[in-house]
DOKOLRO-392443 format. One line per 4 residues: their letters; for each residue x, y, z negated of N, C-alpha, C, O. Coordinates in Angstrom, 2 decimals, padded with zeros to 5 digits, always signed. Layout:
! DOKOLRO-392443
a = X,Y,Z,X,Y,Z,X,Y,Z,X,Y,Z | ...
END
This chain:
! DOKOLRO-392443
mvik = -011.41,-007.34,+008.36,-010.76,-008.38,+007.58,-011.81,-009.20,+006.85,-012.74,-008.66,+006.24 | -011.66,-010.48,+006.94,-012.61,-011.37,+006.30,-011.94,-012.09,+005.15,-010.90,-012.73,+005.32 | -012.54,-011.98,+003.99,-012.06,-012.72,+002.84,-012.69,-014.11,+002.90,-013.90,-014.25,+003.05 | -011.85,-015.11,+002.77,-012.32,-016.50,+002.79,-012.12,-017.08,+001.40,-011.03,-017.03,+000.84
vfla = -013.21,-017.62,+000.85,-013.12,-018.27,-000.45,-013.46,-019.75,-000.24,-014.58,-020.09,+000.14 | -012.48,-020.59,-000.49,-012.68,-022.03,-000.33,-013.23,-022.58,-001.64,-012.62,-022.46,-002.70 | -014.42,-023.20,-001.53,-015.16,-023.71,-002.68,-015.52,-025.18,-002.49,-015.46,-025.70,-001.37 | -015.88,-025.82,-003.58,-016.39,-027.20,-003.50,-017.83,-027.18,-004.01,-018.08,-026.98,-005.19
sssg = -018.76,-027.40,-003.08,-020.18,-027.32,-003.44,-020.59,-028.44,-004.39,-021.51,-028.28,-005.20 | -019.92,-029.56,-004.29,-020.27,-030.68,-005.18,-019.03,-031.12,-005.94,-018.36,-032.09,-005.58 | -018.75,-030.39,-007.00,-017.60,-030.73,-007.83,-018.10,-031.30,-009.14,-019.06,-030.80,-009.72 | -017.45,-032.33,-009.61,-017.81,-032.92,-010.89,-017.20,-032.17,-012.06,-017.55,-032.44,-013.21
stai = -016.31,-031.24,-011.78,-015.62,-030.50,-012.82,-016.37,-029.20,-013.14,-016.56,-028.35,-012.28 | -016.78,-029.08,-014.40,-017.46,-027.84,-014.80,-016.47,-026.67,-014.81,-016.87,-025.53,-014.58 | -015.20,-026.93,-015.06,-014.20,-025.86,-015.05,-014.07,-025.28,-013.65,-014.02,-024.06,-013.49 | -014.03,-026.14,-012.63,-013.94,-025.67,-011.25,-015.20,-024.89,-010.88,-015.12,-023.83,-010.26
kkkq = -016.37,-025.42,-011.25,-017.62,-024.72,-010.96,-017.63,-023.33,-011.59,-018.03,-022.36,-010.95 | -017.18,-023.23,-012.85,-017.16,-021.95,-013.54,-016.21,-020.97,-012.85,-016.54,-019.80,-012.67 | -015.04,-021.45,-012.47,-014.06,-020.59,-011.79,-014.61,-020.09,-010.46,-014.46,-018.92,-010.11 | -015.25,-020.98,-009.71,-015.84,-020.60,-008.42,-016.92,-019.54,-008.63,-016.97,-018.55,-007.90
qdvv = -017.77,-019.75,-009.62,-018.84,-018.79,-009.90,-018.26,-017.45,-010.33,-018.79,-016.40,-009.97 | -017.18,-017.47,-011.09,-016.54,-016.25,-011.56,-016.01,-015.44,-010.37,-016.24,-014.23,-010.28 | -015.31,-016.11,-009.46,-014.75,-015.43,-008.28,-015.87,-014.88,-007.40,-015.86,-013.70,-007.05 | -016.83,-015.72,-007.06,-017.92,-015.31,-006.18,-018.74,-014.18,-006.82,-019.07,-013.20,-006.16
gfle = -019.06,-014.33,-008.09,-019.84,-013.30,-008.79,-019.12,-011.97,-008.82,-019.75,-010.92,-008.63 | -017.82,-012.00,-009.05,-017.06,-010.75,-009.11,-016.97,-010.10,-007.73,-017.11,-008.88,-007.61 | -016.75,-010.90,-006.69,-016.71,-010.34,-005.33,-018.06,-009.72,-004.96,-018.11,-008.66,-004.34 | -019.13,-010.38,-005.33,-020.46,-009.84,-005.05,-020.70,-008.55,-005.83,-021.29,-007.61,-005.30
alrv = -020.25,-008.50,-007.08,-020.42,-007.29,-007.89,-019.65,-006.11,-007.28,-020.09,-004.97,-007.36 | -018.52,-006.40,-006.67,-017.71,-005.36,-006.02,-018.19,-005.07,-004.60,-017.67,-004.17,-003.94 | -019.16,-005.83,-004.15,-019.68,-005.72,-002.78,-018.60,-005.99,-001.73,-018.55,-005.34,-000.68 | -017.76,-006.96,-002.03,-016.74,-007.38,-001.08,-017.34,-008.48,-000.21,-017.85,-009.48,-000.72
eydp = -017.28,-008.27,+001.09,-017.80,-009.29,+002.00,-016.82,-010.47,+002.03,-015.61,-010.28,+002.10 | -017.36,-011.65,+001.99,-016.53,-012.86,+002.00,-017.29,-013.99,+002.66,-018.51,-013.98,+002.74 | -016.52,-014.97,+003.13,-017.10,-016.18,+003.68,-016.83,-017.32,+002.71,-015.67,-017.66,+002.48 | -017.87,-017.92,+002.14,-017.65,-019.12,+001.31,-017.48,-020.32,+002.24,-018.35,-020.62,+003.05
ldia = -016.37,-021.01,+002.10,-016.10,-022.16,+002.94,-016.04,-023.41,+002.07,-015.19,-023.54,+001.19 | -016.95,-024.31,+002.32,-017.10,-025.52,+001.51,-016.08,-026.58,+001.94,-016.01,-026.95,+003.11 | -015.30,-027.05,+000.97,-014.32,-028.11,+001.28,-014.87,-029.49,+000.94,-014.27,-030.50,+001.29 | -016.03,-029.53,+000.25,-016.61,-030.83,-000.12,-017.35,-031.45,+001.06,-017.35,-032.67,+001.24
cnee = -017.99,-030.61,+001.84,-018.80,-031.11,+002.94,-018.16,-030.94,+004.31,-018.70,-031.40,+005.32 | -017.01,-030.27,+004.35,-016.39,-029.97,+005.64,-014.90,-030.32,+005.58,-014.10,-029.61,+004.96 | -014.55,-031.40,+006.21,-013.17,-031.90,+006.20,-012.21,-030.90,+006.85,-011.06,-030.76,+006.42 | -012.69,-030.21,+007.88,-011.87,-029.21,+008.57,-011.47,-028.08,+007.60,-010.32,-027.65,+007.57
nrmw = -012.43,-027.61,+006.82,-012.14,-026.57,+005.82,-011.14,-027.07,+004.79,-010.19,-026.36,+004.43 | -011.35,-028.29,+004.32,-010.45,-028.87,+003.31,-009.02,-028.95,+003.83,-008.08,-028.59,+003.13 | -008.86,-029.44,+005.06,-007.52,-029.59,+005.64,-006.87,-028.22,+005.88,-005.68,-028.04,+005.61 | -007.66,-027.25,+006.37,-007.11,-025.91,+006.63,-006.61,-025.29,+005.32,-005.52,-024.74,+005.26
mrqn = -007.43,-025.40,+004.27,-007.04,-024.85,+002.97,-005.76,-025.51,+002.47,-004.83,-024.82,+002.05 | -005.70,-026.82,+002.50,-004.53,-027.54,+001.99,-003.27,-027.20,+002.77,-002.19,-027.09,+002.20 | -003.41,-027.02,+004.08,-002.24,-026.72,+004.92,-001.76,-025.28,+004.75,-000.58,-024.99,+004.97 | -002.67,-024.37,+004.37,-002.32,-022.95,+004.35,-002.01,-022.38,+002.97,-001.62,-021.22,+002.85
vpee = -002.19,-023.18,+001.93,-001.73,-022.74,+000.60,-000.22,-022.94,+000.59,+000.26,-024.04,+000.86 | +000.55,-021.89,+000.29,+002.02,-022.03,+000.30,+002.49,-023.13,-000.65,+001.90,-023.34,-001.71 | +003.55,-023.81,-000.25,+004.07,-024.94,-001.04,+004.34,-024.56,-002.49,+004.03,-025.32,-003.41 | +004.91,-023.36,-002.71,+005.26,-022.95,-004.07,+004.02,-022.67,-004.93,+004.13,-022.54,-006.15
kkpa = +002.85,-022.58,-004.30,+001.62,-022.31,-005.04,+000.81,-023.58,-005.30,-000.21,-023.55,-005.99 | +001.26,-024.69,-004.72,+000.52,-025.94,-004.89,+000.87,-026.58,-006.23,+002.00,-026.45,-006.70 | -000.09,-027.27,-006.84,+000.21,-027.97,-008.09,+001.16,-029.15,-007.86,+001.48,-029.48,-006.72 | +001.59,-029.76,-008.94,+002.57,-030.85,-008.87,+002.12,-031.98,-007.95,+002.94,-032.56,-007.24
ngip = +000.82,-032.29,-007.94,+000.34,-033.38,-007.08,+000.21,-032.96,-005.61,-000.07,-033.79,-004.75 | +000.42,-031.66,-005.32,+000.41,-031.18,-003.95,-000.96,-030.86,-003.38,-001.06,-030.41,-002.24 | -002.01,-031.07,-004.16,-003.37,-030.82,-003.66,-003.98,-029.63,-004.41,-004.35,-029.75,-005.58 | -004.09,-028.47,-003.74,-004.66,-027.30,-004.40,-006.16,-027.48,-004.64,-006.88,-028.02,-003.80
lppq = -006.61,-027.00,-005.79,-008.02,-027.11,-006.14,-008.73,-025.78,-005.86,-008.11,-024.72,-005.90 | -010.03,-025.85,-005.57,-010.78,-024.62,-005.36,-010.99,-023.90,-006.70,-010.94,-024.53,-007.76 | -011.23,-022.62,-006.67,-011.30,-021.75,-005.50,-009.91,-021.29,-005.05,-009.03,-021.03,-005.86 | -009.75,-021.20,-003.74,-008.55,-020.65,-003.11,-009.01,-019.48,-002.25,-010.03,-019.58,-001.56
ifne = -008.27,-018.39,-002.28,-008.73,-017.15,-001.63,-007.72,-016.72,-000.57,-006.51,-016.70,-000.79 | -008.26,-016.37,+000.60,-007.45,-015.91,+001.73,-008.05,-014.62,+002.28,-009.25,-014.39,+002.18 | -007.20,-013.80,+002.88,-007.65,-012.66,+003.68,-007.26,-013.05,+005.09,-006.09,-013.01,+005.46 | -008.28,-013.43,+005.89,-008.05,-014.00,+007.21,-007.14,-015.22,+007.04,-007.53,-016.21,+006.42
esyc = -005.92,-015.16,+007.59,-004.98,-016.28,+007.50,-004.00,-016.11,+006.34,-003.23,-017.02,+006.04 | -004.04,-014.95,+005.71,-003.06,-014.62,+004.67,-003.54,-015.09,+003.29,-004.64,-014.77,+002.85 | -002.69,-015.86,+002.64,-003.03,-016.41,+001.33,-002.99,-015.32,+000.27,-002.00,-014.61,+000.14 | -004.08,-015.19,-000.49,-004.14,-014.22,-001.59,-003.78,-014.90,-002.92,-002.94,-014.41,-003.67
gdyd = -004.43,-016.03,-003.19,-004.13,-016.73,-004.41,-005.24,-017.66,-004.85,-006.23,-017.87,-004.15 | -005.04,-018.22,-006.04,-006.02,-019.14,-006.62,-006.77,-018.40,-007.73,-006.68,-017.18,-007.85 | -007.51,-019.16,-008.53,-008.30,-018.53,-009.58,-007.42,-017.78,-010.58,-007.75,-016.67,-010.98 | -006.31,-018.37,-010.98,-005.46,-017.73,-011.99,-004.91,-016.39,-011.52,-004.92,-015.41,-012.27
tffd = -004.45,-016.33,-010.27,-003.93,-015.06,-009.77,-005.07,-014.06,-009.55,-004.88,-012.86,-009.73 | -006.24,-014.55,-009.17,-007.41,-013.68,-009.04,-007.77,-013.10,-010.41,-008.03,-011.91,-010.54 | -007.77,-013.95,-011.41,-008.10,-013.51,-012.77,-007.10,-012.46,-013.25,-007.50,-011.46,-013.86 | -005.82,-012.67,-012.98,-004.80,-011.67,-013.37,-005.06,-010.33,-012.68,-004.95,-009.28,-013.31
aked = -005.40,-010.38,-011.39,-005.69,-009.15,-010.64,-006.93,-008.47,-011.20,-007.00,-007.24,-011.28 | -007.90,-009.28,-011.59,-009.13,-008.74,-012.18,-008.82,-008.03,-013.49,-009.33,-006.94,-013.75 | -007.98,-008.64,-014.31,-007.59,-008.04,-015.60,-006.78,-006.75,-015.41,-006.86,-005.84,-016.22 | -006.01,-006.69,-014.31,-005.17,-005.52,-014.03,-005.91,-004.46,-013.21,-005.32,-003.44,-012.84
nsvf = -007.19,-004.70,-012.93,-007.97,-003.79,-012.07,-007.29,-003.60,-010.71,-007.26,-002.49,-010.17 | -006.77,-004.68,-010.17,-006.09,-004.59,-008.87,-006.63,-005.64,-007.89,-005.87,-006.18,-007.08 | -007.93,-005.92,-007.97,-008.51,-006.96,-007.12,-008.41,-006.59,-005.64,-008.14,-007.45,-004.80 | -008.63,-005.31,-005.31,-008.58,-004.92,-003.90,-007.17,-005.10,-003.34,-007.00,-005.57,-002.22
aflg = -006.16,-004.74,-004.12,-004.77,-004.94,-003.68,-004.50,-006.44,-003.55,-003.86,-006.87,-002.59 | -004.98,-007.23,-004.51,-004.82,-008.69,-004.47,-005.41,-009.26,-003.18,-004.83,-010.16,-002.57 | -006.56,-008.73,-002.77,-007.25,-009.21,-001.57,-006.68,-008.60,-000.29,-007.05,-009.00,+000.81 | -005.78,-007.63,-000.43,-005.23,-006.96,+000.75,-006.22,-006.01,+001.39,-006.18,-005.78,+002.60
lppp = -007.13,-005.45,+000.57,-008.15,-004.53,+001.06,-007.92,-003.13,+000.50,-007.37,-002.98,-000.59 | -008.33,-002.11,+001.25,-008.25,-000.76,+000.68,-009.31,-000.61,-000.41,-010.39,-001.20,-000.30 | -009.01,+000.16,-001.44,-010.01,+000.34,-002.50,-011.20,+001.15,-001.98,-011.03,+001.99,-001.09 | -012.38,+000.90,-002.51,-013.55,+001.65,-002.04,-013.46,+003.11,-002.47,-012.87,+003.42,-003.51
pgsk = -014.05,+004.02,-001.70,-014.04,+005.43,-002.07,-014.67,+005.63,-003.44,-015.68,+005.01,-003.77 | -014.07,+006.50,-004.23,-014.62,+006.81,-005.55,-014.13,+005.89,-006.66,-014.38,+006.15,-007.83 | -013.42,+004.81,-006.30,-012.92,+003.91,-007.33,-011.68,+004.49,-007.99,-011.07,+005.41,-007.45 | -011.30,+003.95,-009.14,-010.09,+004.41,-009.82,-008.87,+004.21,-008.94,-007.98,+005.06,-008.88
qaha = -008.83,+003.07,-008.25,-007.70,+002.79,-007.37,-007.64,+003.79,-006.23,-006.57,+004.29,-005.89 | -008.80,+004.10,-005.64,-008.84,+005.06,-004.54,-008.41,+006.43,-005.04,-007.66,+007.14,-004.37 | -008.87,+006.80,-006.23,-008.51,+008.09,-006.82,-007.00,+008.16,-007.06,-006.37,+009.18,-006.76 | -006.43,+007.09,-007.58,-004.98,+007.05,-007.83,-004.21,+007.17,-006.51,-003.21,+007.88,-006.44
eeee = -004.68,+006.47,-005.48,-004.02,+006.54,-004.18,-004.13,+007.94,-003.58,-003.19,+008.44,-002.96 | -005.31,+008.59,-003.78,-005.49,+009.96,-003.29,-004.52,+010.90,-003.98,-003.92,+011.77,-003.35 | -004.35,+010.72,-005.30,-003.41,+011.56,-006.04,-001.99,+011.36,-005.54,-001.24,+012.32,-005.38 | -001.61,+010.10,-005.30,-000.27,+009.82,-004.77,-000.09,+010.48,-003.40,+000.96,+011.04,-003.11
qdea = -001.13,+010.41,-002.56,-001.06,+011.02,-001.23,-000.96,+012.54,-001.36,-000.19,+013.17,-000.64 | -001.74,+013.13,-002.28,-001.68,+014.57,-002.49,-000.28,+014.99,-002.95,+000.25,+016.00,-002.48 | +000.31,+014.22,-003.85,+001.66,+014.53,-004.32,+002.67,+014.43,-003.17,+003.56,+015.27,-003.05 | +002.52,+013.42,-002.34,+003.42,+013.27,-001.19,+003.25,+014.44,-000.23,+004.23,+014.97,+000.30
dddr = +002.00,+014.86,-000.01,+001.74,+016.01,+000.86,+002.35,+017.27,+000.27,+002.95,+018.07,+000.99 | +002.18,+017.47,-001.04,+002.76,+018.64,-001.72,+004.27,+018.64,-001.59,+004.87,+019.68,-001.32 | +004.89,+017.47,-001.76,+006.35,+017.36,-001.63,+006.78,+017.72,-000.21,+007.78,+018.43,-000.02 | +006.03,+017.24,+000.78,+006.35,+017.54,+002.17,+006.24,+019.05,+002.44,+007.10,+019.63,+003.09
eeed = +005.16,+019.67,+001.92,+004.97,+021.10,+002.10,+006.11,+021.88,+001.45,+006.62,+022.85,+002.01 | +006.51,+021.44,+000.25,+007.60,+022.10,-000.45,+008.90,+021.98,+000.34,+009.66,+022.94,+000.44 | +009.14,+020.81,+000.89,+010.35,+020.60,+001.71,+010.31,+021.49,+002.95,+011.32,+022.06,+003.35 | +009.12,+021.60,+003.57,+008.98,+022.45,+004.75,+009.26,+023.91,+004.40,+009.97,+024.60,+005.13
lqse = +008.70,+024.37,+003.27,+008.94,+025.75,+002.83,+010.42,+025.97,+002.56,+010.99,+027.00,+002.92 | +011.04,+024.99,+001.91,+012.46,+025.09,+001.61,+013.27,+025.18,+002.90,+014.22,+025.97,+002.99 | +012.91,+024.39,+003.88,+013.61,+024.42,+005.17,+013.44,+025.77,+005.85,+014.39,+026.32,+006.40 | +012.21,+026.31,+005.79,+011.97,+027.62,+006.39,+012.79,+028.69,+005.68,+013.39,+029.54,+006.33
eeee = +012.83,+028.64,+004.35,+013.60,+029.62,+003.59,+015.08,+029.50,+003.90,+015.78,+030.51,+004.04 | +015.56,+028.28,+004.01,+016.97,+028.06,+004.35,+017.29,+028.61,+005.74,+018.36,+029.18,+005.95 | +016.38,+028.43,+006.69,+016.57,+028.93,+008.04,+016.60,+030.46,+008.04,+017.44,+031.07,+008.69 | +015.66,+031.07,+007.30,+015.64,+032.53,+007.20,+016.93,+033.06,+006.58,+017.49,+034.05,+007.04
lrql = +017.38,+032.39,+005.54,+018.62,+032.79,+004.86,+019.81,+032.67,+005.82,+020.68,+033.54,+005.85 | +019.84,+031.60,+006.59,+020.92,+031.40,+007.56,+020.91,+032.51,+008.60,+021.96,+033.03,+008.97 | +019.72,+032.88,+009.07,+019.60,+033.95,+010.07,+020.07,+035.29,+009.49,+020.77,+036.05,+010.15 | +019.67,+035.56,+008.24,+020.11,+036.80,+007.58,+021.63,+036.84,+007.45,+022.25,+037.88,+007.70
eeee = +022.21,+035.73,+007.07,+023.67,+035.66,+006.93,+024.35,+035.90,+008.27,+025.38,+036.57,+008.33 | +023.80,+035.34,+009.33,+024.37,+035.54,+010.66,+024.28,+037.01,+011.07,+025.22,+037.58,+011.62 | +023.10,+037.63,+010.78,+022.92,+039.05,+011.11,+023.91,+039.92,+010.33,+024.51,+040.83,+010.89 | +024.07,+039.63,+009.03,+025.02,+040.39,+008.21,+026.44,+040.22,+008.74,+027.21,+041.17,+008.81
eaev = +026.77,+039.01,+009.10,+028.10,+038.73,+009.62,+028.33,+039.50,+010.92,+029.42,+040.03,+011.15 | +027.30,+039.55,+011.77,+027.41,+040.28,+013.03,+027.59,+041.78,+012.77,+028.39,+042.44,+013.43 | +026.84,+042.31,+011.77,+026.96,+043.73,+011.42,+028.36,+044.04,+010.90,+028.97,+045.04,+011.28 | +028.88,+043.17,+010.02,+030.21,+043.36,+009.47,+031.24,+043.33,+010.59,+032.17,+044.13,+010.62
qeee = +031.06,+042.41,+011.52,+031.99,+042.29,+012.64,+031.94,+043.55,+013.50,+032.97,+044.05,+013.95 | +030.73,+044.08,+013.74,+030.59,+045.30,+014.53,+031.28,+046.47,+013.82,+031.97,+047.27,+014.45 | +031.09,+046.57,+012.49,+031.72,+047.64,+011.72,+033.24,+047.52,+011.80,+033.93,+048.53,+011.98 | +033.75,+046.30,+011.68,+035.20,+046.10,+011.75,+035.73,+046.49,+013.13,+036.79,+047.10,+013.24
egdl = +034.98,+046.13,+014.17,+035.39,+046.49,+015.52,+035.36,+048.00,+015.70,+036.25,+048.58,+016.33 | +034.32,+048.64,+015.13,+034.22,+050.10,+015.21,+035.37,+050.75,+014.46,+035.95,+051.72,+014.95 | +035.70,+050.24,+013.27,+036.82,+050.78,+012.49,+038.12,+050.60,+013.26,+038.98,+051.48,+013.26 | +038.28,+049.46,+013.91,+039.49,+049.18,+014.67,+039.63,+050.17,+015.83,+040.72,+050.67,+016.09
eetq = +038.52,+050.44,+016.53,+038.53,+051.37,+017.63,+038.93,+052.77,+017.13,+039.73,+053.45,+017.77 | +038.37,+053.18,+015.99,+038.69,+054.50,+015.43,+040.17,+054.58,+015.10,+040.82,+055.59,+015.37 | +040.69,+053.52,+014.52,+042.10,+053.48,+014.14,+042.96,+053.58,+015.39,+043.96,+054.29,+015.41 | +042.58,+052.86,+016.43,+043.36,+052.90,+017.67,+043.29,+054.28,+018.31,+044.29,+054.76,+018.84
eeea = +042.13,+054.92,+018.26,+041.98,+056.26,+018.82,+042.84,+057.25,+018.05,+043.48,+058.12,+018.64 | +042.83,+057.11,+016.72,+043.62,+058.01,+015.87,+045.11,+057.83,+016.16,+045.86,+058.80,+016.21 | +045.50,+056.60,+016.34,+046.91,+056.32,+016.61,+047.31,+056.84,+017.99,+048.45,+057.26,+018.21 | +046.36,+056.80,+018.92,+046.64,+057.24,+020.27,+046.79,+058.77,+020.31,+047.49,+059.28,+021.19
e = +046.19,+059.51,+019.42,+046.25,+060.96,+019.41,+047.49,+061.43,+018.85,+047.70,+062.64,+018.76
END
């Protein structure tokens, strides 16, 4: 999976430059591989970005500003949603990537998986116990039936004498 970050190499806005640097710097700190795609020098990149940002995510004027983040063709979000994910420690989920081994997110997912495995094992044990109990009940029922048949035979023999 390739993370695509659409940037403007020559932006007159210091706010946009700061946001771009924030996103790129954070991805580099996390060692997330990404492709920086310049929309200032490449019309194809600009058009692709504009066409693939969902309508509900576009500003009122309809032209999304950089940085815009995608995982392959899937839209992740803009700077604001990236910032929210960063604050929530959920950047990997935001990017649609598995958390790196040893991270808090990976540890939490491992714990969830362990709990699910424990639940499955408990259900399996319960099923085995229920099956054993069912078999015991069938055996007891068969024994009772044999005893009743034996008692009936004795009664018939006694009556016949």
